[in-house]
C-alpha positions as CSV (number, residue, x, y, z in Angstrom):
1,M,11.1,-74.2,-19.1
2,N,8.3,-76.3,-17.6
3,I,9.7,-79.6,-16.2
4,S,7.2,-82.0,-14.8
5,N,9.3,-85.1,-14.2
6,C,12.6,-85.9,-12.5
7,P,15.5,-86.3,-15.0
8,F,16.9,-89.2,-12.9
9,C,13.9,-91.4,-11.9
10,N,11.1,-89.8,-13.9
11,Y,9.0,-89.3,-10.8
12,D,6.3,-86.6,-11.3
13,L,6.5,-84.8,-8.0
14,L,9.2,-82.1,-7.7
15,Y,9.9,-79.5,-5.0
16,D,11.1,-75.9,-5.8
17,L,14.4,-75.0,-4.1
18,K,16.6,-71.9,-4.0
19,D,18.6,-70.6,-7.0
20,N,16.2,-72.2,-9.6
21,Y,16.9,-75.8,-8.4
22,K,14.4,-78.6,-8.1
23,K,14.3,-81.7,-5.9
24,C,12.6,-85.0,-6.6
25,K,10.4,-86.3,-3.8
26,S,11.1,-89.9,-4.8
27,C,14.9,-90.2,-5.3
28,G,15.9,-87.0,-3.6
29,S,18.0,-85.8,-6.6
30,K,18.5,-82.1,-7.1
31,F,19.0,-80.5,-10.5
32,S,19.5,-77.1,-11.9
33,I,16.9,-75.5,-14.3
34,K,19.7,-73.1,-15.4
35,K,21.8,-76.1,-16.6
36,L,18.9,-77.5,-18.6
37,E,18.4,-74.1,-20.1
38,L,22.1,-74.1,-21.1
39,D,21.6,-77.4,-22.7
40,L,18.9,-75.8,-24.9
41,E,21.4,-73.2,-26.0
42,V,24.0,-75.8,-26.9
43,I,21.4,-77.6,-29.0
44,N,20.6,-74.4,-30.8
45,Y,24.3,-73.8,-31.5
46,F,24.7,-77.3,-32.8
47,C,21.8,-77.0,-35.1
48,N,23.2,-73.7,-36.3
49,S,26.4,-75.6,-37.3
50,I,28.6,-73.7,-34.9
51,N,31.5,-75.9,-34.0
52,A,32.2,-77.1,-30.4
53,N,35.3,-74.8,-30.0
54,K,33.3,-71.6,-30.9
55,T,30.3,-72.7,-28.9
56,S,32.5,-73.3,-25.8
57,K,33.9,-69.7,-26.1
58,L,30.5,-68.1,-26.8
59,L,28.9,-69.8,-23.8
60,N,31.9,-69.8,-21.6
61,L,32.0,-73.6,-21.3
62,N,34.8,-76.1,-21.2
63,Y,35.5,-77.3,-24.7
64,R,35.6,-81.0,-23.8
65,T,32.1,-80.6,-22.2
66,V,30.7,-79.1,-25.4
67,Q,32.5,-81.7,-27.6
68,N,31.1,-84.5,-25.5
69,R,27.6,-83.1,-25.7
70,Y,27.9,-82.7,-29.5
71,M,28.9,-86.3,-29.8
72,L,25.9,-87.3,-27.7
73,F,23.7,-85.3,-30.1
74,R,25.2,-87.1,-33.1
75,K,24.5,-90.5,-31.5
76,L,20.9,-89.6,-30.7
77,I,20.5,-88.4,-34.3
78,T,21.9,-91.6,-35.6
79,S,19.4,-93.7,-33.7
80,F,16.6,-91.4,-34.7
81,L,17.5,-91.6,-38.4
82,E,17.8,-95.4,-38.4
83,N,14.4,-95.7,-36.8
84,E,12.9,-93.3,-39.3
85,Y,14.4,-95.3,-42.2
86,N,13.3,-98.7,-40.8
87,S,9.7,-97.5,-40.2
88,S,9.3,-95.7,-43.5
89,A,7.8,-97.1,-46.7
90,K,10.8,-97.8,-48.9
91,D,11.0,-96.3,-52.4
92,N,14.7,-96.6,-53.1
93,S,14.4,-95.8,-56.8
94,S,17.5,-93.6,-56.7
95,Y,20.7,-94.8,-55.1
96,Q,24.4,-94.1,-55.6
97,E,27.7,-95.3,-54.2
98,Y,30.1,-92.6,-53.2
99,Y,33.8,-92.7,-52.2
100,Y,34.7,-90.1,-49.5
101,F,38.4,-89.1,-49.1
102,S,39.5,-87.6,-45.8
103,Q,41.2,-84.2,-46.0
104,S,44.7,-85.8,-45.6
105,N,44.0,-88.2,-48.4
106,Q,42.7,-85.4,-50.6
107,N,45.9,-83.6,-50.1
108,K,47.9,-86.5,-51.4
109,K,49.2,-86.2,-55.0
110,K,48.1,-89.8,-55.6
111,R,45.1,-91.2,-53.8
112,S,43.8,-94.7,-53.8
113,L,40.2,-95.9,-53.7
114,F,41.5,-98.4,-51.1
115,D,41.9,-95.4,-48.7
116,A,38.4,-94.0,-49.3
117,I,35.3,-94.4,-47.1
118,N,32.6,-96.2,-49.1
119,I,29.1,-94.9,-48.7
120,I,25.8,-95.8,-50.3
121,G,23.1,-93.1,-50.5
122,F,19.4,-93.6,-51.1
123,Y,16.8,-91.0,-52.0
124,S,13.4,-92.1,-50.8
125,N,10.3,-90.3,-49.6
126,K,12.0,-87.0,-50.3
127,K,14.9,-87.7,-47.9
128,I,18.4,-88.9,-48.1
129,Y,19.5,-92.1,-46.3
130,T,23.0,-93.3,-46.0
131,L,24.8,-96.5,-45.2
132,L,28.5,-97.2,-44.7
133,M,29.9,-100.0,-46.7
134,P,32.9,-102.2,-45.9
135,K,36.4,-101.1,-47.1
136,L,37.2,-102.2,-50.7
137,P,38.8,-105.7,-50.8
138,T,42.5,-106.2,-51.5
139,Y,43.0,-106.5,-55.3
140,S,44.4,-109.5,-56.9
141,A,48.1,-109.8,-57.1
142,Q,47.7,-110.4,-60.9
143,T,45.9,-107.1,-61.3
144,S,47.5,-103.7,-61.2
145,T,46.2,-101.2,-58.7
146,K,45.4,-98.8,-61.6
147,D,43.5,-101.3,-63.6
148,Y,41.5,-102.5,-60.5
149,E,40.5,-99.0,-59.5
150,Y,39.5,-98.2,-63.1
151,Y,37.3,-101.3,-62.9
152,L,35.7,-100.2,-59.6
153,K,35.0,-96.7,-60.9
154,W,33.0,-98.1,-63.8
155,H,31.1,-100.6,-61.5
156,K,30.0,-98.2,-58.8
157,L,26.3,-98.5,-58.0
158,Y,24.2,-96.0,-59.8
159,S,20.5,-96.0,-60.4
160,E,19.3,-95.0,-63.8
161,N,18.0,-91.6,-62.7
162,S,20.3,-90.9,-59.8
163,Y,21.7,-87.8,-61.5
164,K,18.2,-86.3,-61.3
165,T,17.9,-86.7,-57.5
166,P,19.3,-84.6,-54.6
167,L,22.0,-87.3,-54.1
168,S,24.7,-85.4,-56.0
169,I,23.8,-82.3,-54.1
170,F,24.1,-84.2,-50.8
171,W,27.6,-85.4,-51.6
172,K,28.8,-81.9,-52.2
173,Y,27.0,-80.8,-49.0
174,L,28.8,-83.6,-47.1
175,E,32.2,-82.6,-48.4
176,E,31.8,-78.9,-47.6
177,N,30.4,-79.6,-44.1
178,L,33.1,-82.1,-43.1
179,K,35.9,-79.6,-44.1
180,K,35.2,-77.4,-41.1
181,Y,36.2,-80.2,-38.7
182,K,39.7,-80.3,-40.2
183,G,39.9,-84.1,-39.8
184,V,37.3,-86.6,-38.6
185,D,38.5,-89.8,-36.9
186,E,37.4,-92.7,-39.1
187,K,35.9,-94.5,-36.1
188,N,33.5,-91.6,-35.5
189,F,32.9,-90.8,-39.2
190,F,29.5,-92.5,-39.2
191,Y,28.2,-90.1,-36.6
192,Y,29.4,-87.1,-38.6
193,L,27.8,-88.6,-41.7
194,K,24.5,-88.9,-39.9
195,E,24.7,-85.3,-38.6
196,C,25.0,-84.1,-42.3
197,E,22.1,-86.4,-43.3
198,F,20.0,-85.0,-40.5
199,K,20.8,-81.4,-41.3
200,F,20.3,-82.0,-45.0
201,N,16.8,-83.6,-44.6
202,Y,15.3,-81.2,-42.0
203,L,14.9,-77.5,-41.8
204,Q,16.7,-75.9,-38.9
205,N,13.7,-75.2,-36.7
206,R,12.6,-78.9,-37.2
207,Q,16.2,-80.0,-36.3
208,I,16.0,-78.1,-33.0
209,E,12.6,-79.5,-32.2
210,I,13.6,-83.1,-32.9
211,L,16.9,-82.9,-31.0
212,Q,15.3,-81.2,-28.0
213,N,12.8,-84.1,-27.8
214,L,15.5,-86.7,-28.2
215,Y,17.8,-85.1,-25.6
216,F,15.3,-84.3,-23.0
217,S,13.4,-87.6,-23.4
218,K,16.7,-89.3,-22.8
219,N,17.1,-87.3,-19.6
220,G,13.6,-88.1,-18.3
221,I,12.1,-84.6,-19.0
222,S,8.7,-85.1,-20.4
223,R,7.6,-81.7,-21.5
224,L,9.1,-78.4,-22.7
225,S,7.3,-75.1,-22.6
226,D,6.4,-73.5,-26.0
227,S,8.9,-70.8,-25.5
228,S,11.8,-73.3,-25.3
229,K,10.8,-74.6,-28.8
230,S,11.1,-71.3,-30.5
């Protein structure tokens, strides 16, 4: 790995120390090249959809350390995707509303749309984009729950040609990928949704390249060697 800047202050003059460490001339910080190389491995495991528990065992790392790193990746991905969407030319000719039920709700004999997470998906520029919608409003006291949910199902947002787009494929992909987590806290659901969107839209080698750049740019590392991008 070729590191030209300090991860802490971004100064461009570093000293080589023992045990593959470097020291910044400006702020005096020391950091390990080995640790940064380990970060690359964690990124590869994440993009290979290996969960945090298995990654921690394979790399002999603390589970909480890996889980925290995975959550950081998801947050970086979320910002990246939102920037991509906001800067792209919009062609939202295909869109669809989708109700996602958590595993616990799916296991219920009777499940209500009021318990579902409401998502809108767009297919534009050959990519999927997703937005979380507010929870469904409380139904009128004069209307039965069954009748109200029947109404909602018939008034979900569909574009005329949505069944011809990858949206329906994405919803299945989302369901299958979220199953492996055996429960996602609703407050973090958006980040897991964006992880699935990212992995659906980009080939694995491109995922790794994007996430490396996001992660190392965040840490002030301006350049990776070609070998680290393989």
